[in-house]
Z-matrix of the N, CA and C atoms (Angstrom, degrees):
N
C 1 1.436
C 2 1.529 1 107.61
N 3 1.313 2 115.84 1 133.54
C 4 1.456 3 119.96 2 -175.09
C 5 1.519 4 114.08 3 -103.38
N 6 1.326 5 117.23 4 1.48
C 7 1.464 6 120.28 5 178.63
C 8 1.526 7 109.44 6 -160.19
N 9 1.317 8 114.96 7 170.88
C 10 1.465 9 121.18 8 177.40
C 11 1.530 10 108.33 9 -63.71
N 12 1.341 11 118.47 10 127.66
C 13 1.467 12 119.22 11 178.32
C 14 1.528 13 111.47 12 -70.55
N 15 1.315 14 115.77 13 155.32
C 16 1.455 15 121.85 14 175.97
C 17 1.525 16 109.01 15 -61.46
N 18 1.327 17 116.76 16 125.57
C 19 1.466 18 122.05 17 -175.66
C 20 1.527 19 112.05 18 -53.20
N 21 1.326 20 116.85 19 -50.08
C 22 1.465 21 121.15 20 -175.99
C 23 1.530 22 111.59 21 -59.07
N 24 1.325 23 116.76 22 -37.19
C 25 1.466 24 120.10 23 -177.31
C 26 1.528 25 112.93 24 -72.54
N 27 1.327 26 117.46 25 -15.92
C 28 1.469 27 119.83 26 179.94
C 29 1.527 28 112.42 27 -86.60
N 30 1.329 29 116.89 28 -16.44
C 31 1.466 30 120.95 29 -177.13
C 32 1.519 31 111.01 30 -69.24
N 33 1.327 32 115.59 31 150.45
C 34 1.457 33 119.37 32 173.80
C 35 1.508 34 113.42 33 128.05
N 36 1.320 35 113.79 34 -161.34
C 37 1.456 36 122.71 35 -173.25
C 38 1.523 37 110.87 36 -98.31
N 39 1.319 38 115.66 37 133.89
C 40 1.461 39 123.31 38 176.44
C 41 1.523 40 107.26 39 -119.60
N 42 1.340 41 116.35 40 124.45
C 43 1.465 42 120.32 41 -178.90
C 44 1.521 43 110.34 42 -107.50
N 45 1.323 44 114.59 43 146.05
C 46 1.456 45 121.12 44 174.83
C 47 1.526 46 107.79 45 -61.57
N 48 1.316 47 117.69 46 125.85
C 49 1.464 48 121.13 47 -176.21
C 50 1.528 49 110.97 48 -66.53
N 51 1.323 50 114.79 49 157.50
C 52 1.470 51 119.98 50 178.42
C 53 1.525 52 110.68 51 -61.25
N 54 1.335 53 117.08 52 -40.60
C 55 1.469 54 120.38 53 178.13
C 56 1.523 55 110.90 54 -61.91
N 57 1.333 56 116.32 55 -36.76
C 58 1.468 57 120.25 56 178.60
C 59 1.518 58 110.91 57 -67.20
N 60 1.334 59 116.41 58 -40.86
C 61 1.468 60 120.13 59 177.25
C 62 1.520 61 110.05 60 -61.36
N 63 1.341 62 116.44 61 -42.13
C 64 1.467 63 120.48 62 177.77
C 65 1.524 64 110.32 63 -63.15
N 66 1.327 65 116.83 64 -42.91
C 67 1.460 66 121.10 65 179.91
C 68 1.528 67 110.75 66 -60.59
N 69 1.327 68 115.52 67 -42.39
C 70 1.462 69 119.68 68 178.71
C 71 1.521 70 111.28 69 -74.65
N 72 1.340 71 115.88 70 -8.46
C 73 1.463 72 122.38 71 179.51
C 74 1.524 73 110.88 72 55.70
N 75 1.344 74 113.66 73 41.02
C 76 1.457 75 121.51 74 179.76
C 77 1.525 76 112.70 75 61.74
N 78 1.327 77 117.20 76 11.53
C 79 1.463 78 121.43 77 173.16
C 80 1.521 79 107.14 78 -84.66
N 81 1.300 80 116.67 79 72.57
C 82 1.457 81 121.11 80 -174.34
C 83 1.520 82 112.76 81 -84.24
N 84 1.316 83 116.73 82 2.18
C 85 1.456 84 119.99 83 179.39
C 86 1.525 85 109.37 84 -54.26
N 87 1.317 86 115.55 85 124.31
C 88 1.453 87 120.22 86 -179.12
C 89 1.518 88 113.73 87 91.45
N 90 1.319 89 117.55 88 -11.11
C 91 1.462 90 121.72 89 179.62
C 92 1.520 91 109.25 90 -119.70
N 93 1.311 92 116.60 91 133.31
C 94 1.459 93 119.69 92 173.78
C 95 1.522 94 108.34 93 -87.02
N 96 1.320 95 116.13 94 156.61
C 97 1.458 96 119.62 95 -178.56
C 98 1.522 97 112.74 96 -84.15
N 99 1.345 98 117.28 97 -13.88
C 100 1.464 99 120.35 98 -178.95
C 101 1.526 100 111.55 99 -144.43
N 102 1.317 101 114.51 100 150.03
C 103 1.459 102 122.80 101 171.53
C 104 1.523 103 106.33 102 -124.89
N 105 1.321 104 116.57 103 136.59
C 106 1.462 105 120.02 104 178.60
C 107 1.525 106 109.23 105 -122.47
N 108 1.334 107 116.08 106 122.29
C 109 1.461 108 122.16 107 178.98
C 110 1.520 109 108.11 108 -100.10
N 111 1.335 110 116.91 109 120.01
C 112 1.467 111 117.85 110 178.99
C 113 1.525 112 110.93 111 -107.13
N 114 1.324 113 115.89 112 167.13
C 115 1.463 114 122.41 113 -172.21
C 116 1.521 115 113.95 114 -66.48
N 117 1.321 116 117.29 115 -18.77
C 118 1.462 117 120.88 116 -179.55
C 119 1.525 118 112.64 117 -90.52
N 120 1.340 119 116.75 118 8.91
C 121 1.456 120 120.35 119 -179.58
C 122 1.516 121 113.62 120 81.47
N 123 1.333 122 116.40 121 14.65
C 124 1.468 123 120.94 122 177.94
C 125 1.526 124 108.97 123 -91.03
N 126 1.315 125 115.89 124 134.17
C 127 1.460 126 123.55 125 176.80
C 128 1.517 127 107.70 126 -109.79
N 129 1.325 128 116.26 127 121.44
C 130 1.465 129 121.70 128 177.05
C 131 1.518 130 109.17 129 -105.66
N 132 1.321 131 115.79 130 123.25
C 133 1.459 132 122.36 131 174.14
C 134 1.520 133 105.82 132 -91.16
N 135 1.353 134 117.25 133 121.02
C 136 1.456 135 120.03 134 -171.49
C 137 1.521 136 112.72 135 -128.89
N 138 1.315 137 114.65 136 148.80
C 139 1.458 138 123.74 137 166.09
C 140 1.519 139 105.02 138 -122.42
N 141 1.330 140 116.22 139 105.39
C 142 1.459 141 119.62 140 -173.63
C 143 1.512 142 109.37 141 65.90
N 144 1.323 143 116.14 142 -133.43
C 145 1.464 144 121.05 143 179.95
C 146 1.526 145 112.85 144 -86.92
N 147 1.327 146 117.01 145 -1.32
C 148 1.463 147 121.27 146 -175.45
C 149 1.530 148 110.34 147 -95.15
N 150 1.320 149 116.24 148 123.12
C 151 1.462 150 121.27 149 173.78
C 152 1.517 151 107.63 150 -85.05
N 153 1.336 152 116.06 151 119.07
C 154 1.462 153 120.30 152 -176.57
C 155 1.526 154 112.63 153 -97.95
N 156 1.336 155 115.86 154 -14.74
C 157 1.459 156 119.68 155 -178.28
C 158 1.526 157 107.97 156 -165.94
N 159 1.318 158 116.57 157 151.01
C 160 1.464 159 120.21 158 173.67
C 161 1.522 160 109.37 159 -128.07
N 162 1.296 161 114.70 160 155.02
C 163 1.453 162 121.15 161 178.00
C 164 1.515 163 108.30 162 -157.64
N 165 1.316 164 116.05 163 -158.40
C 166 1.457 165 120.52 164 177.40
C 167 1.519 166 109.47 165 -124.85
N 168 1.311 167 115.34 166 161.24
C 169 1.459 168 120.54 167 178.78
C 170 1.526 169 109.97 168 -142.55
N 171 1.339 170 114.17 169 157.26
C 172 1.463 171 121.19 170 176.33
C 173 1.519 172 107.73 171 -159.47
N 174 1.314 173 116.53 172 132.38
C 175 1.463 174 121.50 173 177.35
C 176 1.521 175 108.36 174 -101.24
N 177 1.325 176 115.58 175 136.41
C 178 1.459 177 119.41 176 176.23
C 179 1.524 178 109.69 177 -137.06
N 180 1.317 179 114.58 178 156.50
C 181 1.461 180 121.23 179 -178.84
C 182 1.524 181 109.15 180 -133.00
N 183 1.321 182 115.03 181 139.37
C 184 1.452 183 122.06 182 174.60
C 185 1.520 184 106.25 183 -151.30
N 186 1.305 185 118.13 184 140.73
C 187 1.464 186 120.59 185 -178.13
C 188 1.522 187 112.64 186 -56.66
N 189 1.327 188 117.58 187 -31.69
C 190 1.465 189 119.74 188 -176.50
C 191 1.525 190 113.05 189 -74.81
N 192 1.336 191 117.38 190 -30.74
C 193 1.469 192 118.24 191 -179.07
C 194 1.519 193 113.33 192 -122.99
N 195 1.320 194 117.51 193 3.72
C 196 1.456 195 122.95 194 178.81
C 197 1.520 196 110.88 195 70.00
N 198 1.315 197 118.03 196 -138.47
C 199 1.461 198 121.25 197 -174.54
C 200 1.532 199 109.54 198 -111.06
N 201 1.328 200 116.00 199 130.33
C 202 1.465 201 120.70 200 -179.98
C 203 1.524 202 109.37 201 -133.48
N 204 1.326 203 114.52 202 158.02
C 205 1.454 204 120.52 203 173.02
C 206 1.526 205 107.59 204 -117.27
N 207 1.319 206 115.13 205 126.56
C 208 1.462 207 122.09 206 178.05
C 209 1.520 208 107.05 207 -94.21
N 210 1.331 209 115.81 208 114.15
C 211 1.465 210 122.02 209 -178.61
C 212 1.524 211 110.16 210 -114.80
N 213 1.321 212 117.59 211 46.67
C 214 1.463 213 125.65 212 -179.31
C 215 1.516 214 112.75 213 60.99
N 216 1.321 215 117.52 214 -65.95
C 217 1.465 216 121.20 215 -174.37
C 218 1.518 217 112.64 216 -78.91
N 219 1.332 218 116.73 217 -21.62
C 220 1.460 219 120.14 218 -178.16
C 221 1.515 220 109.84 219 -155.29
N 222 1.315 221 114.10 220 152.36
C 223 1.457 222 121.83 221 173.62
C 224 1.521 223 105.87 222 -115.94
N 225 1.332 224 116.35 223 120.58
C 226 1.462 225 121.24 224 -173.98
C 227 1.529 226 110.05 225 -132.65
N 228 1.339 227 116.38 226 161.78
C 229 1.463 228 119.17 227 178.79
C 230 1.530 229 112.63 228 -61.88
N 231 1.325 230 114.57 229 141.33
C 232 1.461 231 122.95 230 172.35
C 233 1.519 232 104.35 231 -118.27
N 234 1.321 233 117.07 232 116.74
C 235 1.461 234 120.45 233 -170.05
C 236 1.522 235 111.24 234 -139.54
N 237 1.310 236 114.32 235 175.53
C 238 1.461 237 120.12 236 171.47
C 239 1.515 238 106.53 237 -102.22
N 240 1.330 239 116.02 238 123.75
C 241 1.462 240 122.30 239 -179.55
C 242 1.519 241 107.35 240 -129.31
N 243 1.314 242 116.59 241 125.07
C 244 1.467 243 121.88 242 -179.56
C 245 1.532 244 111.65 243 52.85
N 246 1.332 245 116.85 244 39.18
C 247 1.454 246 121.58 245 176.92
C 248 1.516 247 115.54 246 78.80
N 249 1.338 248 117.47 247 4.95
C 250 1.468 249 121.43 248 179.90
C 251 1.520 250 108.73 249 -126.81
N 252 1.333 251 115.35 250 154.45
C 253 1.453 252 118.72 251 172.17
C 254 1.521 253 108.69 252 -64.94
N 255 1.323 254 115.60 253 145.18
C 256 1.449 255 120.76 254 178.46
C 257 1.520 256 111.36 255 -142.38
N 258 1.322 257 114.80 256 145.53
C 259 1.460 258 122.38 257 174.50
C 260 1.518 259 105.60 258 -106.09
N 261 1.338 260 116.68 259 113.92
C 262 1.457 261 122.70 260 -172.55
C 263 1.524 262 109.86 261 -102.14
N 264 1.319 263 116.29 262 121.89
C 265 1.462 264 121.12 263 -177.51
C 266 1.523 265 109.11 264 -119.55
N 267 1.329 266 115.70 265 119.68
C 268 1.461 267 121.64 266 178.07
C 269 1.517 268 109.42 267 -76.16
N 270 1.328 269 115.25 268 138.90
C 271 1.461 270 120.95 269 176.36
C 272 1.523 271 107.43 270 -117.82
N 273 1.314 272 115.51 271 128.80
C 274 1.456 273 119.78 272 179.58
C 275 1.520 274 111.56 273 78.71
N 276 1.326 275 116.00 274 -147.07
C 277 1.459 276 123.54 275 -177.59
C 278 1.528 277 109.95 276 -70.69
N 279 1.312 278 117.21 277 121.52
C 280 1.458 279 121.75 278 -179.10
C 281 1.518 280 113.51 279 -59.73
N 282 1.338 281 117.49 280 -26.95
C 283 1.461 282 121.10 281 179.17
C 284 1.524 283 112.29 282 -68.25
N 285 1.327 284 117.02 283 -18.97
C 286 1.465 285 120.73 284 -179.15
C 287 1.528 286 112.30 285 -85.11
N 288 1.329 287 116.96 286 -9.60
C 289 1.474 288 122.59 287 178.15
C 290 1.525 289 113.00 288 54.90
N 291 1.319 290 116.52 289 43.49
C 292 1.460 291 120.89 290 176.62
C 293 1.517 292 108.45 291 -111.26
N 294 1.318 293 115.38 292 141.86
C 295 1.449 294 117.91 293 179.96
C 296 1.508 295 112.67 294 -179.61
N 297 1.318 296 113.96 295 -169.67
C 298 1.455 297 121.12 296 -178.74
C 299 1.528 298 109.18 297 -127.31
N 300 1.329 299 115.09 298 162.98
C 301 1.461 300 121.20 299 -178.40
C 302 1.520 301 109.59 300 -132.87
N 303 1.322 302 115.11 301 131.96
C 304 1.463 303 121.54 302 168.58
C 305 1.526 304 105.53 303 -100.24
N 306 1.350 305 117.52 304 120.10
C 307 1.456 306 122.42 305 -176.62
C 308 1.517 307 111.37 306 -100.58
N 309 1.340 308 116.00 307 138.06
C 310 1.466 309 121.42 308 178.10
C 311 1.518 310 109.28 309 -66.47
N 312 1.316 311 115.10 310 133.42
C 313 1.457 312 121.10 311 178.14
C 314 1.523 313 109.18 312 -89.25
N 315 1.299 314 115.87 313 142.23
C 316 1.463 315 121.28 314 179.81
C 317 1.519 316 109.07 315 -73.81
N 318 1.324 317 115.42 316 129.51
C 319 1.466 318 121.02 317 177.54
C 320 1.522 319 108.04 318 -79.41
N 321 1.321 320 116.34 319 109.04
C 322 1.460 321 121.52 320 -176.24
C 323 1.523 322 112.86 321 -82.55
N 324 1.339 323 117.84 322 -2.09
C 325 1.463 324 120.30 323 -178.18
C 326 1.525 325 112.22 324 -80.26
N 327 1.340 326 117.62 325 -14.56
C 328 1.478 327 120.48 326 -179.53
C 329 1.502 328 111.08 327 -88.45
């Protein structure tokens, strides 16, 4: 990403990708299947319709570190993956390039 994304376009539901579920081998303990970013800066960690935790979020961009999302407990890359916004979370040693992705879901109401 070469600039700060449009705030409104980042809002919504992000689901754990199928590849990420496979990588975790369905060991989802400790990981929620969805993240929801709302306009008031509230982050909802969800499993289905159940919110299991809330926090705050903020996206920032700088040429030196590109685009990141600050989710209180961690700051991780916020990128475009396969044409959709994605929240990329490294698991284990960062040098191994292993991790999971929460992909933005398309809002079908528009």
